[in-house]
VEXFI-455042 format. One record per residue (C-alpha): residue in one letter; residue number from 1; x, y, z. Coordinates in nm, 3 decimals. Layout:
REM VEXFI-455042
+------+-------+---------+---------+---------+
| guro | lumlo |    east |   north |      up |
+------+-------+---------+---------+---------+
|    A |   NUM |       X |       Y |       Z |
...
+------+-------+---------+---------+---------+
***
This chain:
REM VEXFI-455042
+------+-------+---------+---------+---------+
| guro | lumlo |    east |   north |      up |
+------+-------+---------+---------+---------+
|    M |     1 |   1.518 |   1.290 |  -0.123 |
|    K |     2 |   1.436 |   1.046 |  -0.401 |
|    K |     3 |   1.102 |   0.930 |  -0.526 |
|    K |     4 |   1.043 |   0.562 |  -0.645 |
|    D |     5 |   0.690 |   0.478 |  -0.810 |
|    N |     6 |   0.469 |   0.616 |  -0.515 |
|    I |     7 |   0.715 |   0.550 |  -0.240 |
|    I |     8 |   0.941 |   0.880 |  -0.149 |
|    Q |     9 |   1.290 |   0.799 |   0.005 |
|    V |    10 |   1.443 |   1.057 |   0.241 |
|    G |    11 |   1.716 |   1.046 |   0.465 |
|    G |    12 |   1.928 |   0.736 |   0.480 |
|    I |    13 |   2.276 |   0.670 |   0.589 |
|    N |    14 |   2.487 |   0.624 |   0.311 |
|    A |    15 |   2.482 |   0.991 |   0.208 |
|    G |    16 |   2.604 |   1.101 |   0.564 |
|    I |    17 |   2.871 |   0.844 |   0.584 |
|    T |    18 |   3.009 |   0.951 |   0.239 |
|    L |    19 |   3.032 |   1.299 |   0.363 |
|    M |    20 |   3.186 |   1.245 |   0.696 |
|    A |    21 |   3.424 |   1.000 |   0.569 |
|    N |    22 |   3.541 |   1.268 |   0.299 |
|    I |    23 |   3.592 |   1.521 |   0.580 |
|    I |    24 |   3.781 |   1.254 |   0.783 |
|    N |    25 |   3.997 |   1.154 |   0.477 |
|    Q |    26 |   4.101 |   1.502 |   0.451 |
|    R |    27 |   4.189 |   1.599 |   0.803 |
|    L |    28 |   4.333 |   1.248 |   0.815 |
|    I |    29 |   4.578 |   1.346 |   0.506 |
|    K |    30 |   4.635 |   1.677 |   0.673 |
|    L |    31 |   4.734 |   1.529 |   1.019 |
|    K |    32 |   4.951 |   1.246 |   0.839 |
|    S |    33 |   5.132 |   1.497 |   0.654 |
|    M |    34 |   5.225 |   1.701 |   0.982 |
|    A |    35 |   5.301 |   1.415 |   1.201 |
|    Y |    36 |   5.536 |   1.260 |   0.893 |
|    C |    37 |   5.723 |   1.610 |   0.912 |
|    I |    38 |   5.787 |   1.595 |   1.298 |
|    V |    39 |   5.904 |   1.246 |   1.277 |
|    Y |    40 |   6.132 |   1.257 |   0.995 |
|    N |    41 |   6.255 |   1.612 |   1.071 |
|    K |    42 |   6.091 |   1.738 |   0.775 |
|    P |    43 |   6.053 |   2.121 |   0.762 |
|    M |    44 |   5.653 |   2.213 |   0.807 |
|    D |    45 |   5.480 |   2.497 |   0.640 |
|    E |    46 |   5.339 |   2.642 |   0.932 |
|    I |    47 |   5.403 |   2.568 |   1.288 |
|    Y |    48 |   5.129 |   2.445 |   1.514 |
|    T |    49 |   5.068 |   2.569 |   1.903 |
|    V |    50 |   4.944 |   2.297 |   2.123 |
|    S |    51 |   4.603 |   2.418 |   2.147 |
|    R |    52 |   4.556 |   2.446 |   1.812 |
|    F |    53 |   4.709 |   2.092 |   1.722 |
|    L |    54 |   4.461 |   1.937 |   1.975 |
|    D |    55 |   4.185 |   2.116 |   1.803 |
|    E |    56 |   4.277 |   1.923 |   1.466 |
|    I |    57 |   4.250 |   1.611 |   1.650 |
|    N |    58 |   3.933 |   1.695 |   1.835 |
|    E |    59 |   3.779 |   1.809 |   1.471 |
|    L |    60 |   3.939 |   1.473 |   1.303 |
|    V |    61 |   3.771 |   1.243 |   1.589 |
|    N |    62 |   3.456 |   1.400 |   1.740 |
|    P |    63 |   3.259 |   1.374 |   1.392 |
|    K |    64 |   3.322 |   0.996 |   1.404 |
|    K |    65 |   3.071 |   0.773 |   1.606 |
|    V |    66 |   3.164 |   0.430 |   1.702 |
|    T |    67 |   3.035 |   0.158 |   1.929 |
|    I |    68 |   3.293 |   0.018 |   2.151 |
|    Q |    69 |   3.254 |  -0.316 |   2.348 |
|    G |    70 |   3.463 |  -0.335 |   2.702 |
|    E |    71 |   3.451 |  -0.444 |   3.057 |
|    V |    72 |   3.391 |  -0.160 |   3.311 |
|    N |    73 |   3.684 |  -0.116 |   3.528 |
|    K |    74 |   3.626 |   0.195 |   3.717 |
|    V |    75 |   3.354 |   0.409 |   3.822 |
|    D |    76 |   3.372 |   0.767 |   3.946 |
|    I |    77 |   3.069 |   0.970 |   4.016 |
|    R |    78 |   3.168 |   1.322 |   4.003 |
|    G |    79 |   2.891 |   1.593 |   4.021 |
|    N |    80 |   2.650 |   1.564 |   3.680 |
|    A |    81 |   2.917 |   1.339 |   3.514 |
|    V |    82 |   3.012 |   0.990 |   3.559 |
|    Y |    83 |   3.386 |   0.878 |   3.485 |
|    F |    84 |   3.474 |   0.504 |   3.415 |
|    T |    85 |   3.740 |   0.312 |   3.232 |
|    L |    86 |   3.694 |  -0.002 |   3.007 |
|    I |    87 |   3.909 |  -0.240 |   2.983 |
|    D |    88 |   3.989 |  -0.478 |   2.683 |
|    P |    89 |   4.000 |  -0.836 |   2.826 |
|    S |    90 |   4.202 |  -0.953 |   2.585 |
|    D |    91 |   4.517 |  -0.743 |   2.641 |
|    K |    92 |   4.398 |  -0.505 |   2.915 |
|    S |    93 |   4.393 |  -0.205 |   2.698 |
|    I |    94 |   4.243 |   0.095 |   2.897 |
|    L |    95 |   3.984 |   0.373 |   2.751 |
|    N |    96 |   3.892 |   0.653 |   2.972 |
|    C |    97 |   3.510 |   0.729 |   2.895 |
|    F |    98 |   3.251 |   0.963 |   3.081 |
|    V |    99 |   2.908 |   0.990 |   3.050 |
|    W |   100 |   2.627 |   1.280 |   3.221 |
|    S |   101 |   2.471 |   1.150 |   3.483 |
|    F |   102 |   2.126 |   1.206 |   3.345 |
|    K |   103 |   2.214 |   1.029 |   2.985 |
|    L |   104 |   2.322 |   0.716 |   3.238 |
|    K |   105 |   1.980 |   0.733 |   3.413 |
|    S |   106 |   1.779 |   0.719 |   3.109 |
|    F |   107 |   1.973 |   0.383 |   2.985 |
|    G |   108 |   1.822 |   0.180 |   3.266 |
|    I |   109 |   2.112 |   0.004 |   3.355 |
|    D |   110 |   2.361 |   0.006 |   3.695 |
|    L |   111 |   2.736 |   0.079 |   3.574 |
|    K |   112 |   2.945 |  -0.133 |   3.787 |
|    E |   113 |   3.291 |  -0.281 |   3.769 |
|    G |   114 |   3.314 |  -0.628 |   3.590 |
|    V |   115 |   3.015 |  -0.557 |   3.369 |
|    E |   116 |   3.059 |  -0.590 |   3.010 |
|    I |   117 |   2.860 |  -0.310 |   2.796 |
|    K |   118 |   2.847 |  -0.164 |   2.461 |
|    V |   119 |   2.907 |   0.247 |   2.432 |
|    L |   120 |   2.823 |   0.448 |   2.181 |
|    G |   121 |   3.003 |   0.767 |   2.137 |
|    Y |   122 |   3.304 |   0.979 |   1.992 |
|    A |   123 |   3.660 |   1.054 |   2.123 |
|    S |   124 |   3.765 |   1.391 |   2.249 |
|    V |   125 |   4.103 |   1.535 |   2.390 |
|    Y |   126 |   4.057 |   1.732 |   2.683 |
|    K |   127 |   4.325 |   2.032 |   2.638 |
|    P |   128 |   4.379 |   2.113 |   2.989 |
|    F |   129 |   4.519 |   1.791 |   3.021 |
|    G |   130 |   4.587 |   1.676 |   2.693 |
|    K |   131 |   4.379 |   1.356 |   2.792 |
|    L |   132 |   4.179 |   1.158 |   2.565 |
|    S |   133 |   3.847 |   1.047 |   2.681 |
|    F |   134 |   3.559 |   0.876 |   2.505 |
|    Q |   135 |   3.212 |   1.061 |   2.544 |
|    A |   136 |   2.889 |   0.797 |   2.568 |
|    E |   137 |   2.605 |   0.909 |   2.414 |
|    Y |   138 |   2.444 |   0.587 |   2.501 |
|    I |   139 |   2.538 |   0.254 |   2.696 |
|    S |   140 |   2.399 |  -0.102 |   2.679 |
|    P |   141 |   2.454 |  -0.421 |   2.872 |
|    V |   142 |   2.599 |  -0.720 |   2.711 |
|    G |   143 |   2.435 |  -1.036 |   2.784 |
|    E |   144 |   2.071 |  -1.160 |   2.768 |
|    G |   145 |   2.030 |  -1.156 |   3.145 |
|    A |   146 |   2.163 |  -0.792 |   3.183 |
|    Q |   147 |   1.976 |  -0.676 |   2.913 |
|    K |   148 |   1.640 |  -0.821 |   3.022 |
|    A |   149 |   1.730 |  -0.667 |   3.371 |
|    A |   150 |   1.826 |  -0.301 |   3.187 |
|    Y |   151 |   1.459 |  -0.373 |   2.990 |
|    E |   152 |   1.254 |  -0.405 |   3.297 |
|    K |   153 |   1.422 |  -0.123 |   3.502 |
|    L |   154 |   1.331 |   0.136 |   3.205 |
|    L |   155 |   1.023 |  -0.035 |   3.163 |
|    K |   156 |   0.876 |   0.046 |   3.519 |
|    T |   157 |   1.048 |   0.396 |   3.454 |
|    L |   158 |   0.859 |   0.493 |   3.171 |
|    E |   159 |   0.539 |   0.353 |   3.284 |
|    T |   160 |   0.544 |   0.563 |   3.590 |
|    A |   161 |   0.593 |   0.837 |   3.378 |
|    G |   162 |   0.293 |   0.790 |   3.180 |
|    Y |   163 |   0.435 |   0.685 |   2.856 |
|    F |   164 |   0.206 |   0.381 |   2.837 |
|    A |   165 |  -0.128 |   0.518 |   2.957 |
|    P |   166 |  -0.401 |   0.441 |   2.688 |
|    E |   167 |  -0.559 |   0.791 |   2.753 |
|    R |   168 |  -0.294 |   0.971 |   2.606 |
|    K |   169 |  -0.253 |   0.767 |   2.299 |
|    R |   170 |  -0.384 |   0.938 |   1.981 |
|    P |   171 |  -0.637 |   0.723 |   1.755 |
|    I |   172 |  -0.518 |   0.631 |   1.405 |
|    P |   173 |  -0.734 |   0.809 |   1.173 |
|    P |   174 |  -0.962 |   0.589 |   0.907 |
|    Y |   175 |  -0.886 |   0.612 |   0.550 |
|    I |   176 |  -0.542 |   0.741 |   0.568 |
|    K |   177 |  -0.387 |   0.825 |   0.215 |
|    T |   178 |  -0.022 |   0.922 |   0.300 |
|    I |   179 |   0.189 |   0.708 |   0.551 |
|    G |   180 |   0.536 |   0.816 |   0.673 |
|    L |   181 |   0.756 |   0.469 |   0.682 |
|    I |   182 |   1.053 |   0.442 |   0.894 |
|    T |   183 |   1.300 |   0.109 |   0.824 |
|    S |   184 |   1.575 |  -0.014 |   0.647 |
|    E |   185 |   1.559 |  -0.009 |   0.285 |
|    N |   186 |   1.697 |  -0.363 |   0.278 |
|    A |   187 |   1.449 |  -0.500 |   0.558 |
|    D |   188 |   1.212 |  -0.778 |   0.469 |
|    A |   189 |   0.986 |  -0.599 |   0.735 |
|    K |   190 |   0.958 |  -0.310 |   0.465 |
|    K |   191 |   0.844 |  -0.551 |   0.191 |
|    D |   192 |   0.602 |  -0.733 |   0.397 |
|    F |   193 |   0.443 |  -0.389 |   0.547 |
|    E |   194 |   0.415 |  -0.264 |   0.176 |
|    T |   195 |   0.284 |  -0.609 |   0.018 |
|    H |   196 |  -0.008 |  -0.625 |   0.253 |
|    L |   197 |  -0.119 |  -0.237 |   0.225 |
|    G |   198 |  -0.305 |  -0.364 |  -0.043 |
|    N |   199 |  -0.421 |  -0.156 |  -0.388 |
|    F |   200 |  -0.562 |   0.143 |  -0.241 |
|    G |   201 |  -0.344 |   0.446 |  -0.377 |
|    F |   202 |  -0.157 |   0.478 |  -0.059 |
|    K |   203 |   0.145 |   0.739 |  -0.099 |
|    I |   204 |   0.467 |   0.614 |   0.120 |
|    I |   205 |   0.701 |   0.835 |   0.222 |
|    F |   206 |   1.009 |   0.615 |   0.324 |
|    Y |   207 |   1.270 |   0.719 |   0.557 |
|    D |   208 |   1.559 |   0.476 |   0.515 |
|    V |   209 |   1.734 |   0.419 |   0.878 |
|    R |   210 |   1.934 |   0.150 |   1.040 |
|    V |   211 |   1.714 |  -0.092 |   1.243 |
|    E |   212 |   1.998 |  -0.269 |   1.463 |
|    G |   213 |   2.293 |  -0.142 |   1.671 |
|    L |   214 |   2.340 |   0.157 |   1.896 |
|    K |   215 |   2.386 |   0.384 |   1.600 |
|    S |   216 |   2.020 |   0.317 |   1.494 |
|    I |   217 |   1.907 |   0.495 |   1.791 |
|    D |   218 |   2.028 |   0.853 |   1.639 |
|    N |   219 |   1.904 |   0.731 |   1.280 |
|    I |   220 |   1.529 |   0.639 |   1.426 |
|    I |   221 |   1.508 |   0.977 |   1.630 |
|    E |   222 |   1.615 |   1.171 |   1.348 |
|    A |   223 |   1.364 |   1.028 |   1.097 |
|    I |   224 |   1.041 |   1.075 |   1.374 |
|    N |   225 |   1.159 |   1.457 |   1.404 |
|    W |   226 |   1.212 |   1.485 |   1.031 |
|    F |   227 |   0.859 |   1.373 |   0.954 |
|    N |   228 |   0.742 |   1.594 |   1.269 |
|    Q |   229 |   0.919 |   1.919 |   1.143 |
|    N |   230 |   0.842 |   1.905 |   0.767 |
|    T |   231 |   0.521 |   1.927 |   0.590 |
|    T |   232 |   0.493 |   1.564 |   0.442 |
|    D |   233 |   0.106 |   1.532 |   0.472 |
|    A |   234 |   0.180 |   1.209 |   0.646 |
|    E |   235 |  -0.117 |   1.131 |   0.852 |
|    V |   236 |   0.062 |   0.837 |   1.040 |
|    L |   237 |   0.403 |   0.680 |   1.092 |
|    V |   238 |   0.497 |   0.321 |   1.093 |
|    L |   239 |   0.827 |   0.243 |   1.267 |
|    T |   240 |   0.912 |  -0.139 |   1.182 |
|    R |   241 |   1.164 |  -0.382 |   1.163 |
|    G |   242 |   1.172 |  -0.778 |   1.162 |
|    G |   243 |   1.207 |  -0.971 |   1.469 |
|    G |   244 |   1.532 |  -1.085 |   1.671 |
|    S |   245 |   1.700 |  -1.132 |   1.975 |
|    L |   246 |   1.668 |  -0.869 |   2.258 |
|    E |   247 |   2.026 |  -0.741 |   2.167 |
|    S |   248 |   1.936 |  -0.672 |   1.827 |
|    L |   249 |   1.597 |  -0.521 |   1.912 |
|    Q |   250 |   1.832 |  -0.279 |   2.192 |
|    S |   251 |   1.744 |   0.057 |   1.983 |
|    F |   252 |   1.393 |  -0.013 |   2.019 |
|    N |   253 |   1.390 |  -0.064 |   2.380 |
|    S |   254 |   1.591 |   0.269 |   2.462 |
|    E |   255 |   1.466 |   0.585 |   2.655 |
|    A |   256 |   1.561 |   0.797 |   2.347 |
|    V |   257 |   1.354 |   0.628 |   2.109 |
|    A |   258 |   1.067 |   0.614 |   2.354 |
|    K |   259 |   1.081 |   0.986 |   2.413 |
|    A |   260 |   1.100 |   1.051 |   2.038 |
|    I |   261 |   0.783 |   0.860 |   1.982 |
|    F |   262 |   0.604 |   0.992 |   2.298 |
|    S |   263 |   0.614 |   1.380 |   2.182 |
|    S |   264 |   0.591 |   1.289 |   1.809 |
|    R |   265 |   0.276 |   1.495 |   1.709 |
|    I |   266 |   0.196 |   1.249 |   1.443 |
|    P |   267 |   0.006 |   0.912 |   1.550 |
|    I |   268 |   0.303 |   0.626 |   1.542 |
|    I |   269 |   0.212 |   0.258 |   1.505 |
|    S |   270 |   0.509 |   0.028 |   1.611 |
|    A |   271 |   0.543 |  -0.284 |   1.422 |
|    V |   272 |   0.866 |  -0.430 |   1.554 |
|    G |   273 |   0.972 |  -0.805 |   1.553 |
|    H |   274 |   0.745 |  -1.098 |   1.591 |
|    E |   275 |   0.410 |  -1.129 |   1.737 |
|    N |   276 |   0.583 |  -1.225 |   2.095 |
|    D |   277 |   0.833 |  -0.961 |   2.064 |
|    I |   278 |   0.710 |  -0.661 |   2.280 |
|    T |   279 |   0.926 |  -0.383 |   2.297 |
|    I |   280 |   0.901 |  -0.041 |   2.482 |
|    A |   281 |   0.868 |   0.119 |   2.122 |
|    D |   282 |   0.583 |  -0.073 |   2.102 |
|    L |   283 |   0.413 |   0.025 |   2.432 |
|    T |   284 |   0.497 |   0.365 |   2.370 |
|    A |   285 |   0.341 |   0.400 |   2.051 |
|    D |   286 |  -0.014 |   0.505 |   1.965 |
|    L |   287 |  -0.077 |   0.151 |   1.832 |
|    R |   288 |   0.112 |  -0.174 |   1.836 |
|    A |   289 |   0.106 |  -0.422 |   1.545 |
|    S |   290 |   0.212 |  -0.744 |   1.613 |
|    T |   291 |   0.434 |  -0.794 |   1.285 |
|    P |   292 |   0.503 |  -0.568 |   0.956 |
|    T |   293 |   0.220 |  -0.732 |   0.787 |
|    H |   294 |   0.001 |  -0.677 |   1.068 |
|    A |   295 |   0.061 |  -0.308 |   1.027 |
|    G |   296 |   0.000 |  -0.314 |   0.672 |
|    K |   297 |  -0.360 |  -0.476 |   0.730 |
|    I |   298 |  -0.456 |  -0.210 |   1.004 |
|    L |   299 |  -0.410 |   0.058 |   0.766 |
|    S |   300 |  -0.601 |  -0.122 |   0.469 |
|    Q |   301 |  -0.867 |  -0.264 |   0.679 |
|    Y |   302 |  -1.103 |   0.081 |   0.644 |
|    W |   303 |  -1.047 |   0.079 |   0.271 |
|    S |   304 |  -1.103 |  -0.280 |   0.242 |
|    Q |   305 |  -1.451 |  -0.264 |   0.446 |
|    A |   306 |  -1.558 |   0.048 |   0.242 |
|    Q |   307 |  -1.480 |  -0.154 |  -0.057 |
|    N |   308 |  -1.696 |  -0.430 |   0.075 |
|    L |   309 |  -1.986 |  -0.170 |   0.194 |
|    V |   310 |  -1.971 |  -0.040 |  -0.145 |
|    D |   311 |  -1.997 |  -0.392 |  -0.289 |
|    N |   312 |  -2.264 |  -0.494 |  -0.087 |
|    Y |   313 |  -2.466 |  -0.138 |  -0.135 |
|    D |   314 |  -2.438 |  -0.226 |  -0.509 |
|    S |   315 |  -2.532 |  -0.591 |  -0.462 |
|    N |   316 |  -2.858 |  -0.486 |  -0.247 |
|    I |   317 |  -2.976 |  -0.189 |  -0.474 |
|    R |   318 |  -2.961 |  -0.440 |  -0.768 |
|    S |   319 |  -3.146 |  -0.698 |  -0.567 |
|    I |   320 |  -3.408 |  -0.421 |  -0.447 |
|    F |   321 |  -3.492 |  -0.296 |  -0.773 |
|    K |   322 |  -3.500 |  -0.672 |  -0.951 |
|    K |   323 |  -3.765 |  -0.744 |  -0.657 |
|    I |   324 |  -3.941 |  -0.439 |  -0.728 |
|    L |   325 |  -3.960 |  -0.472 |  -1.094 |
|    N |   326 |  -4.049 |  -0.852 |  -1.040 |
|    Q |   327 |  -4.359 |  -0.731 |  -0.812 |
|    L |   328 |  -4.465 |  -0.477 |  -1.095 |
|    Y |   329 |  -4.464 |  -0.768 |  -1.344 |
|    T |   330 |  -4.653 |  -1.012 |  -1.150 |
|    D |   331 |  -4.893 |  -0.719 |  -1.025 |
|    L |   332 |  -4.934 |  -0.597 |  -1.426 |
|    A |   333 |  -5.010 |  -0.998 |  -1.512 |
|    I |   334 |  -5.275 |  -1.025 |  -1.215 |
|    L |   335 |  -5.449 |  -0.699 |  -1.337 |
|    E |   336 |  -5.419 |  -0.802 |  -1.714 |
|    K |   337 |  -5.595 |  -1.147 |  -1.615 |
|    N |   338 |  -5.838 |  -0.999 |  -1.414 |
|    L |   339 |  -5.937 |  -0.734 |  -1.718 |
|    V |   340 |  -5.984 |  -1.041 |  -1.907 |
|    D |   341 |  -6.190 |  -1.263 |  -1.680 |
|    N |   342 |  -6.409 |  -0.963 |  -1.565 |
|    S |   343 |  -6.462 |  -0.807 |  -1.894 |
|    Y |   344 |  -6.770 |  -1.071 |  -1.996 |
|    L |   345 |  -6.901 |  -0.978 |  -1.652 |
|    W |   346 |  -6.862 |  -0.624 |  -1.677 |
|    L |   347 |  -7.019 |  -0.603 |  -2.047 |
|    N |   348 |  -7.308 |  -0.839 |  -1.906 |
|    R |   349 |  -7.389 |  -0.572 |  -1.646 |
|    L |   350 |  -7.353 |  -0.295 |  -1.844 |
|    N |   351 |  -7.598 |  -0.458 |  -2.111 |
|    L |   352 |  -7.843 |  -0.535 |  -1.832 |
|    R |   353 |  -7.860 |  -0.176 |  -1.688 |
|    L |   354 |  -7.874 |  -0.044 |  -2.084 |
|    N |   355 |  -8.207 |  -0.271 |  -2.081 |
|    N |   356 |  -8.324 |  -0.151 |  -1.737 |
|    F |   357 |  -8.269 |   0.225 |  -1.892 |
|    A |   358 |  -8.450 |   0.120 |  -2.211 |
|    D |   359 |  -8.760 |  -0.013 |  -2.026 |
|    K |   360 |  -8.784 |   0.270 |  -1.804 |
|    L |   361 |  -8.763 |   0.487 |  -2.109 |
|    T |   362 |  -9.025 |   0.292 |  -2.293 |
|    L |   363 |  -9.276 |   0.331 |  -2.011 |
|    A |   364 |  -9.214 |   0.718 |  -1.974 |
|    D |   365 |  -9.257 |   0.744 |  -2.358 |
|    P |   366 |  -9.575 |   0.982 |  -2.373 |
|    K |   367 |  -9.690 |   0.782 |  -2.707 |
|    L |   368 |  -9.761 |   0.477 |  -2.496 |
|    R |   369 |  -9.959 |   0.673 |  -2.275 |
|    L |   370 | -10.168 |   0.824 |  -2.590 |
|    K |   371 | -10.210 |   0.479 |  -2.719 |
|    Q |   372 | -10.378 |   0.398 |  -2.351 |
|    G |   373 | -10.638 |   0.678 |  -2.450 |
|    Y |   374 | -10.468 |   0.974 |  -2.297 |
|    S |   375 | -10.450 |   1.307 |  -2.480 |
|    I |   376 | -10.219 |   1.642 |  -2.447 |
|    T |   377 | -10.375 |   1.986 |  -2.456 |
|    L |   378 | -10.159 |   2.276 |  -2.599 |
|    K |   379 | -10.210 |   2.635 |  -2.603 |
|    N |   380 |  -9.948 |   2.840 |  -2.799 |
|    K |   381 |  -9.742 |   2.516 |  -2.794 |
|    K |   382 |  -9.769 |   2.496 |  -2.436 |
|    I |   383 |  -9.928 |   2.192 |  -2.240 |
|    I |   384 | -10.214 |   2.310 |  -2.047 |
|    K |   385 | -10.184 |   2.161 |  -1.710 |
|    S |   386 | -10.474 |   2.420 |  -1.534 |
|    N |   387 | -10.782 |   2.568 |  -1.633 |
|    S |   388 | -10.640 |   2.883 |  -1.550 |
|    Q |   389 | -10.448 |   2.888 |  -1.836 |
|    V |   390 | -10.739 |   2.943 |  -2.065 |
|    F |   391 | -11.023 |   3.159 |  -2.143 |
|    P |   392 | -11.339 |   3.165 |  -2.353 |
|    G |   393 | -11.242 |   3.246 |  -2.703 |
|    D |   394 | -10.903 |   3.062 |  -2.687 |
|    K |   395 | -10.796 |   2.828 |  -2.935 |
|    I |   396 | -10.651 |   2.512 |  -2.821 |
|    T |   397 | -10.463 |   2.194 |  -3.001 |
|    T |   398 | -10.536 |   1.836 |  -2.863 |
|    L |   399 | -10.299 |   1.550 |  -2.940 |
|    V |   400 | -10.424 |   1.204 |  -2.949 |
|    F |   401 | -10.256 |   0.863 |  -3.054 |
|    D |   402 | -10.314 |   0.920 |  -3.418 |
|    G |   403 | -10.334 |   1.293 |  -3.482 |
|    Q |   404 | -10.484 |   1.608 |  -3.329 |
|    F |   405 | -10.764 |   1.842 |  -3.369 |
|    V |   406 | -10.814 |   2.203 |  -3.310 |
|    S |   407 | -11.100 |   2.373 |  -3.061 |
|    L |   408 | -11.240 |   2.657 |  -2.968 |
|    I |   409 | -11.298 |   2.753 |  -2.569 |
|    D |   410 | -11.654 |   2.834 |  -2.529 |
|    E |   411 | -11.677 |   2.809 |  -2.140 |
|    V |   412 | -11.398 |   2.748 |  -1.855 |
|    K |   413 | -11.539 |   2.582 |  -1.536 |
+------+-------+---------+---------+---------+
***
């Protein structure tokens, strides 16, 4: 695993090829040495049994997977296996091959004599007969017509099996942070996808795979399985590559890749080819993006919308506060104007009321009554209001306008 910026890269084919090449070279040197001794009658350090020699050959050739193109000559179905021969049209060379029946069924092709095919697999020697044969792991037809027929056949098979059913597809989570990206390191699709993700701080875990040729099938399946079997925090997987012919997109139209997508616990977005390229991987995936660029926009749209919402809320809050403040300023100005305009009226009203109170107080002034000839009589400084308050011999004081005088009660009537 290697990390570059915010992109973590895992897998890749270079390390595997290098390791395989080293193993093969070591065994090849050993086998060449042994062959040299046999041809030139040189003494050997050890004697090999036939079985051991065949085992050495199998150890050498079994790990080396290759793709072979040729014409089907004979087809022989025996139980769970199908045996056939491939012929090189140029010199009529023949290679014996076989494939398991269940695998052949999944390829969606009819294996008939005269059909040109590509076969991915490895060679092995069957020890009881010492016969070399080629075991097919994947077979694809050659030619646009044959490929289209195989595509249509597999399409119907997987559709019947429920691979494309909308109700089984998982929703893509919003506001994703970690993305598992499966494509080729040098593919334009990788750059297009990353460019249109936007600057939202995504963490990308990148798995380098082949995206063309029969060997890419194993690469893609390995990548999907790796993400599902390892704790990477990947919330979605993006399987992508650029456009191409039906032949170049064969690995994305294989049942094996469709099964890996179907079985993934992590939702998968398939963005294979151009807008008009619809592969079986696209149909099986939880979501199809028309292009790698479209896939990037899909994953960034929630964050883009969130950013727009925040900006809108910020703008709306500012606008609302500004409106409230303006209204307050307006109300305050009105109050201030009303206070100035009404102050004189208020003061006049106040003066009028005060004058009214003054008039009333003046009218209620006892001195005014005394001027009019009235008097007030007191006994022990208390106003006498009834003759029951006085008795003969009591001393009383009478108040008049300009003074007072003291009297002695002689008789009470």
